[in-house]
NUTOR-496924 format. One record per residue (C-alpha): z, x, y; residue number from 1; residue in one letter. Coordinates in nm, 4 decimals, m for minus. Layout:
@c3 = Z	c1 = X	c2 = Y	kolgu = NUM	setor = A
...
END
This chain:
@c3 = m0.4692	c1 = 6.4088	c2 = 5.3488	kolgu = 1	setor = M
@c3 = m0.1105	c1 = 6.3792	c2 = 5.2306	kolgu = 2	setor = N
@c3 = 0.1263	c1 = 6.2447	c2 = 5.4962	kolgu = 3	setor = I
@c3 = 0.4402	c1 = 6.3969	c2 = 5.3363	kolgu = 4	setor = L
@c3 = 0.3163	c1 = 6.7463	c2 = 5.2540	kolgu = 5	setor = F
@c3 = 0.0725	c1 = 6.9958	c2 = 5.4013	kolgu = 6	setor = R
@c3 = m0.2480	c1 = 7.0896	c2 = 5.2254	kolgu = 7	setor = D
@c3 = m0.1707	c1 = 7.4588	c2 = 5.2768	kolgu = 8	setor = H
@c3 = 0.1174	c1 = 7.6645	c2 = 5.4133	kolgu = 9	setor = Y
@c3 = 0.1139	c1 = 7.9600	c2 = 5.6487	kolgu = 10	setor = G
@c3 = m0.1734	c1 = 8.1804	c2 = 5.7584	kolgu = 11	setor = N
@c3 = m0.2229	c1 = 8.2836	c2 = 5.3971	kolgu = 12	setor = S
@c3 = m0.3038	c1 = 7.9174	c2 = 5.3161	kolgu = 13	setor = Q
@c3 = m0.0734	c1 = 7.8937	c2 = 5.0141	kolgu = 14	setor = L
@c3 = m0.0787	c1 = 7.5721	c2 = 4.8161	kolgu = 15	setor = S
@c3 = 0.2243	c1 = 7.3664	c2 = 4.7200	kolgu = 16	setor = T
@c3 = 0.1761	c1 = 7.4808	c2 = 4.3614	kolgu = 17	setor = R
@c3 = 0.1733	c1 = 7.8487	c2 = 4.4634	kolgu = 18	setor = Q
@c3 = 0.4976	c1 = 7.8052	c2 = 4.6555	kolgu = 19	setor = I
@c3 = 0.6705	c1 = 7.6192	c2 = 4.3731	kolgu = 20	setor = L
@c3 = 0.5585	c1 = 7.8754	c2 = 4.1142	kolgu = 21	setor = Q
@c3 = 0.6716	c1 = 8.1815	c2 = 4.3114	kolgu = 22	setor = D
@c3 = 1.0493	c1 = 8.2270	c2 = 4.2613	kolgu = 23	setor = P
@c3 = 1.0996	c1 = 8.3865	c2 = 4.6055	kolgu = 24	setor = E
@c3 = 0.9030	c1 = 8.1177	c2 = 4.7873	kolgu = 25	setor = L
@c3 = 1.0654	c1 = 7.8427	c2 = 4.5806	kolgu = 26	setor = F
@c3 = 1.4079	c1 = 7.9618	c2 = 4.6970	kolgu = 27	setor = L
@c3 = 1.2940	c1 = 8.0340	c2 = 5.0542	kolgu = 28	setor = A
@c3 = 1.1535	c1 = 7.6804	c2 = 5.0719	kolgu = 29	setor = F
@c3 = 1.4937	c1 = 7.5424	c2 = 4.9686	kolgu = 30	setor = G
@c3 = 1.3959	c1 = 7.4430	c2 = 4.6145	kolgu = 31	setor = F
@c3 = 1.0923	c1 = 7.2656	c2 = 4.7629	kolgu = 32	setor = G
@c3 = 1.2712	c1 = 7.0865	c2 = 5.0512	kolgu = 33	setor = A
@c3 = 1.0813	c1 = 7.2957	c2 = 5.3073	kolgu = 34	setor = G
@c3 = 0.7495	c1 = 7.1644	c2 = 5.1825	kolgu = 35	setor = L
@c3 = 0.7846	c1 = 6.8428	c2 = 5.3831	kolgu = 36	setor = F
@c3 = 0.5414	c1 = 6.8197	c2 = 5.6742	kolgu = 37	setor = R
@c3 = 0.8031	c1 = 6.6728	c2 = 5.9102	kolgu = 38	setor = F
@c3 = 1.1614	c1 = 6.7937	c2 = 5.9661	kolgu = 39	setor = M
@c3 = 1.1648	c1 = 7.0660	c2 = 5.6993	kolgu = 40	setor = P
@c3 = 1.4837	c1 = 7.2131	c2 = 5.8491	kolgu = 41	setor = G
@c3 = 1.6638	c1 = 6.8823	c2 = 5.8120	kolgu = 42	setor = T
@c3 = 1.5422	c1 = 6.8458	c2 = 5.4543	kolgu = 43	setor = F
@c3 = 1.6456	c1 = 7.2065	c2 = 5.3892	kolgu = 44	setor = G
@c3 = 1.9932	c1 = 7.1353	c2 = 5.5222	kolgu = 45	setor = T
@c3 = 2.0104	c1 = 6.8251	c2 = 5.3027	kolgu = 46	setor = A
@c3 = 1.9167	c1 = 7.0436	c2 = 5.0050	kolgu = 47	setor = A
@c3 = 2.2287	c1 = 7.2490	c2 = 5.0775	kolgu = 48	setor = A
@c3 = 2.4614	c1 = 6.9509	c2 = 5.0309	kolgu = 49	setor = I
@c3 = 2.4761	c1 = 6.9590	c2 = 4.6470	kolgu = 50	setor = P
@c3 = 2.5262	c1 = 7.3356	c2 = 4.6605	kolgu = 51	setor = L
@c3 = 2.8046	c1 = 7.2935	c2 = 4.9164	kolgu = 52	setor = Y
@c3 = 2.9638	c1 = 7.0112	c2 = 4.7184	kolgu = 53	setor = W
@c3 = 2.9715	c1 = 7.2203	c2 = 4.4009	kolgu = 54	setor = G
@c3 = 3.1014	c1 = 7.5317	c2 = 4.5759	kolgu = 55	setor = L
@c3 = 3.3679	c1 = 7.3310	c2 = 4.7595	kolgu = 56	setor = A
@c3 = 3.5228	c1 = 7.2556	c2 = 4.4186	kolgu = 57	setor = Q
@c3 = 3.5685	c1 = 7.6274	c2 = 4.3392	kolgu = 58	setor = T
@c3 = 3.8132	c1 = 7.7335	c2 = 4.6079	kolgu = 59	setor = G
@c3 = 3.7843	c1 = 7.9331	c2 = 4.9278	kolgu = 60	setor = N
@c3 = 3.7335	c1 = 8.2792	c2 = 4.7756	kolgu = 61	setor = V
@c3 = 3.4417	c1 = 8.1788	c2 = 4.5523	kolgu = 62	setor = V
@c3 = 3.2950	c1 = 7.9720	c2 = 4.8362	kolgu = 63	setor = Y
@c3 = 3.3145	c1 = 8.2681	c2 = 5.0755	kolgu = 64	setor = L
@c3 = 3.1611	c1 = 8.5099	c2 = 4.8240	kolgu = 65	setor = V
@c3 = 2.8786	c1 = 8.2656	c2 = 4.7462	kolgu = 66	setor = A
@c3 = 2.8133	c1 = 8.2114	c2 = 5.1183	kolgu = 67	setor = T
@c3 = 2.8027	c1 = 8.5852	c2 = 5.1864	kolgu = 68	setor = L
@c3 = 2.5687	c1 = 8.6269	c2 = 4.8885	kolgu = 69	setor = A
@c3 = 2.3428	c1 = 8.3492	c2 = 5.0232	kolgu = 70	setor = A
@c3 = 2.3279	c1 = 8.5290	c2 = 5.3589	kolgu = 71	setor = I
@c3 = 2.2587	c1 = 8.8706	c2 = 5.2074	kolgu = 72	setor = A
@c3 = 1.9957	c1 = 8.7299	c2 = 4.9714	kolgu = 73	setor = L
@c3 = 1.8479	c1 = 8.5283	c2 = 5.2566	kolgu = 74	setor = G
@c3 = 1.7681	c1 = 8.8261	c2 = 5.4777	kolgu = 75	setor = V
@c3 = 1.5421	c1 = 8.9783	c2 = 5.2120	kolgu = 76	setor = R
@c3 = 1.4185	c1 = 8.6439	c2 = 5.0821	kolgu = 77	setor = L
@c3 = 1.3130	c1 = 8.5167	c2 = 5.4259	kolgu = 78	setor = C
@c3 = 1.1528	c1 = 8.8493	c2 = 5.5135	kolgu = 79	setor = D
@c3 = 0.9449	c1 = 8.8478	c2 = 5.1937	kolgu = 80	setor = R
@c3 = 0.8532	c1 = 8.4799	c2 = 5.2320	kolgu = 81	setor = A
@c3 = 0.7378	c1 = 8.5366	c2 = 5.5908	kolgu = 82	setor = A
@c3 = 0.5237	c1 = 8.8271	c2 = 5.4718	kolgu = 83	setor = A
@c3 = 0.3694	c1 = 8.6171	c2 = 5.1941	kolgu = 84	setor = K
@c3 = 0.2977	c1 = 8.3320	c2 = 5.4368	kolgu = 85	setor = L
@c3 = 0.1850	c1 = 8.5766	c2 = 5.7074	kolgu = 86	setor = Q
@c3 = 0.3949	c1 = 8.3835	c2 = 5.9619	kolgu = 87	setor = V
@c3 = 0.7308	c1 = 8.4897	c2 = 6.1073	kolgu = 88	setor = H
@c3 = 0.9890	c1 = 8.2107	c2 = 6.0650	kolgu = 89	setor = D
@c3 = 0.7506	c1 = 7.9493	c2 = 5.9253	kolgu = 90	setor = F
@c3 = 0.9189	c1 = 7.6077	c2 = 5.9488	kolgu = 91	setor = G
@c3 = 0.9096	c1 = 7.5562	c2 = 5.5740	kolgu = 92	setor = G
@c3 = 1.1305	c1 = 7.8597	c2 = 5.5151	kolgu = 93	setor = I
@c3 = 1.4639	c1 = 7.6795	c2 = 5.5004	kolgu = 94	setor = V
@c3 = 1.6910	c1 = 7.9194	c2 = 5.3118	kolgu = 95	setor = W
@c3 = 1.8362	c1 = 8.0011	c2 = 5.6538	kolgu = 96	setor = D
@c3 = 1.9356	c1 = 7.6357	c2 = 5.6942	kolgu = 97	setor = E
@c3 = 2.0995	c1 = 7.6382	c2 = 5.3514	kolgu = 98	setor = I
@c3 = 2.3035	c1 = 7.9487	c2 = 5.4336	kolgu = 99	setor = A
@c3 = 2.3781	c1 = 7.8190	c2 = 5.7845	kolgu = 100	setor = G
@c3 = 2.5125	c1 = 7.4923	c2 = 5.6471	kolgu = 101	setor = F
@c3 = 2.7324	c1 = 7.6818	c2 = 5.3996	kolgu = 102	setor = L
@c3 = 2.8710	c1 = 7.8759	c2 = 5.6975	kolgu = 103	setor = V
@c3 = 2.9255	c1 = 7.5471	c2 = 5.8844	kolgu = 104	setor = T
@c3 = 3.1426	c1 = 7.4096	c2 = 5.6063	kolgu = 105	setor = M
@c3 = 3.3395	c1 = 7.7306	c2 = 5.5411	kolgu = 106	setor = L
@c3 = 3.7073	c1 = 7.6417	c2 = 5.4981	kolgu = 107	setor = G
@c3 = 3.6532	c1 = 7.2779	c2 = 5.6004	kolgu = 108	setor = V
@c3 = 3.8320	c1 = 7.0172	c2 = 5.3880	kolgu = 109	setor = A
@c3 = 3.5851	c1 = 6.8290	c2 = 5.1702	kolgu = 110	setor = L
@c3 = 3.5330	c1 = 6.4685	c2 = 5.2816	kolgu = 111	setor = S
@c3 = 3.2334	c1 = 6.2521	c2 = 5.3552	kolgu = 112	setor = W
@c3 = 3.3363	c1 = 6.2532	c2 = 5.7226	kolgu = 113	setor = Q
@c3 = 3.3461	c1 = 6.6323	c2 = 5.7502	kolgu = 114	setor = S
@c3 = 3.0184	c1 = 6.6545	c2 = 5.5569	kolgu = 115	setor = L
@c3 = 2.8460	c1 = 6.4094	c2 = 5.7913	kolgu = 116	setor = L
@c3 = 2.9840	c1 = 6.5655	c2 = 6.1102	kolgu = 117	setor = V
@c3 = 2.9085	c1 = 6.9166	c2 = 5.9829	kolgu = 118	setor = G
@c3 = 2.5510	c1 = 6.8188	c2 = 5.8969	kolgu = 119	setor = F
@c3 = 2.4889	c1 = 6.6613	c2 = 6.2383	kolgu = 120	setor = V
@c3 = 2.6567	c1 = 6.9447	c2 = 6.4318	kolgu = 121	setor = L
@c3 = 2.4653	c1 = 7.2126	c2 = 6.2463	kolgu = 122	setor = F
@c3 = 2.1297	c1 = 7.0366	c2 = 6.2906	kolgu = 123	setor = R
@c3 = 2.1934	c1 = 6.9785	c2 = 6.6633	kolgu = 124	setor = L
@c3 = 2.2880	c1 = 7.3414	c2 = 6.7228	kolgu = 125	setor = L
@c3 = 1.9948	c1 = 7.4653	c2 = 6.5133	kolgu = 126	setor = D
@c3 = 1.7466	c1 = 7.2424	c2 = 6.6965	kolgu = 127	setor = I
@c3 = 1.8810	c1 = 7.2788	c2 = 7.0537	kolgu = 128	setor = L
@c3 = 1.9626	c1 = 7.6503	c2 = 7.0158	kolgu = 129	setor = K
@c3 = 2.2159	c1 = 7.6966	c2 = 7.2972	kolgu = 130	setor = P
@c3 = 2.3087	c1 = 8.0521	c2 = 7.3947	kolgu = 131	setor = W
@c3 = 2.3621	c1 = 8.2818	c2 = 7.2005	kolgu = 132	setor = P
@c3 = 2.1591	c1 = 8.1133	c2 = 6.9254	kolgu = 133	setor = I
@c3 = 1.8391	c1 = 8.1060	c2 = 7.1323	kolgu = 134	setor = K
@c3 = 1.8804	c1 = 8.4712	c2 = 7.2282	kolgu = 135	setor = W
@c3 = 1.9175	c1 = 8.5724	c2 = 6.8616	kolgu = 136	setor = L
@c3 = 1.6163	c1 = 8.3600	c2 = 6.7662	kolgu = 137	setor = D
@c3 = 1.3983	c1 = 8.5297	c2 = 7.0290	kolgu = 138	setor = R
@c3 = 1.5222	c1 = 8.8872	c2 = 7.0047	kolgu = 139	setor = N
@c3 = 1.5876	c1 = 8.9658	c2 = 6.6382	kolgu = 140	setor = V
@c3 = 1.2881	c1 = 9.0114	c2 = 6.4094	kolgu = 141	setor = D
@c3 = 1.2278	c1 = 9.0049	c2 = 6.0370	kolgu = 142	setor = G
@c3 = 1.4390	c1 = 8.8388	c2 = 5.7740	kolgu = 143	setor = G
@c3 = 1.7537	c1 = 8.9127	c2 = 5.9722	kolgu = 144	setor = L
@c3 = 1.6073	c1 = 8.7293	c2 = 6.2719	kolgu = 145	setor = G
@c3 = 1.5118	c1 = 8.4297	c2 = 6.0590	kolgu = 146	setor = I
@c3 = 1.8661	c1 = 8.4107	c2 = 5.9224	kolgu = 147	setor = M
@c3 = 2.0791	c1 = 8.5104	c2 = 6.2195	kolgu = 148	setor = L
@c3 = 2.0211	c1 = 8.2144	c2 = 6.4519	kolgu = 149	setor = D
@c3 = 2.1155	c1 = 7.9731	c2 = 6.1718	kolgu = 150	setor = D
@c3 = 2.4225	c1 = 8.1770	c2 = 6.0805	kolgu = 151	setor = I
@c3 = 2.5263	c1 = 8.1658	c2 = 6.4481	kolgu = 152	setor = A
@c3 = 2.4651	c1 = 7.7889	c2 = 6.4609	kolgu = 153	setor = A
@c3 = 2.6713	c1 = 7.7524	c2 = 6.1434	kolgu = 154	setor = G
@c3 = 2.9558	c1 = 7.9643	c2 = 6.2833	kolgu = 155	setor = A
@c3 = 2.9720	c1 = 7.7606	c2 = 6.6048	kolgu = 156	setor = I
@c3 = 2.9576	c1 = 7.4326	c2 = 6.4099	kolgu = 157	setor = A
@c3 = 3.2319	c1 = 7.5642	c2 = 6.1802	kolgu = 158	setor = C
@c3 = 3.4593	c1 = 7.6416	c2 = 6.4754	kolgu = 159	setor = L
@c3 = 3.4029	c1 = 7.2911	c2 = 6.6144	kolgu = 160	setor = I
@c3 = 3.4754	c1 = 7.1353	c2 = 6.2736	kolgu = 161	setor = L
@c3 = 3.7994	c1 = 7.3308	c2 = 6.2376	kolgu = 162	setor = H
@c3 = 3.9062	c1 = 7.2066	c2 = 6.5785	kolgu = 163	setor = Y
@c3 = 3.7991	c1 = 6.8490	c2 = 6.4978	kolgu = 164	setor = W
@c3 = 3.9323	c1 = 6.8184	c2 = 6.1423	kolgu = 165	setor = F
END
């Protein structure tokens, strides 16, 4: 038994190799970050940091377009990954965390302080799921449901960051 990774994923019992070799699952699992047995959402959010850092260098318009593209792609990607795993919102599907973190950092000045606070705020809101995040998580199905609670957590974290920084 591997303490870092599962032997199989989802009700369809996919192997690590199958996930890494399937382009949709590879992306849905955050380039492999969602494969970790413990805290896959946190690892998925951490996987978003290099993407954020690179996009933050491009300017607000490119950042916004890339974030909207990540959200739009994510709805379909998460829906298809859930179908392949035969589990709605399997913990290893972390594309929603990646998109949610990009939303968190939207328009926030790049600094290690804002990055750290944004990361912590987003993870807290995603884990604790205060209203309306919890309502979205429980009442919206499919790929949109997988994505929407993280987008809401990211939007709330973004508002807090803009107030703070």
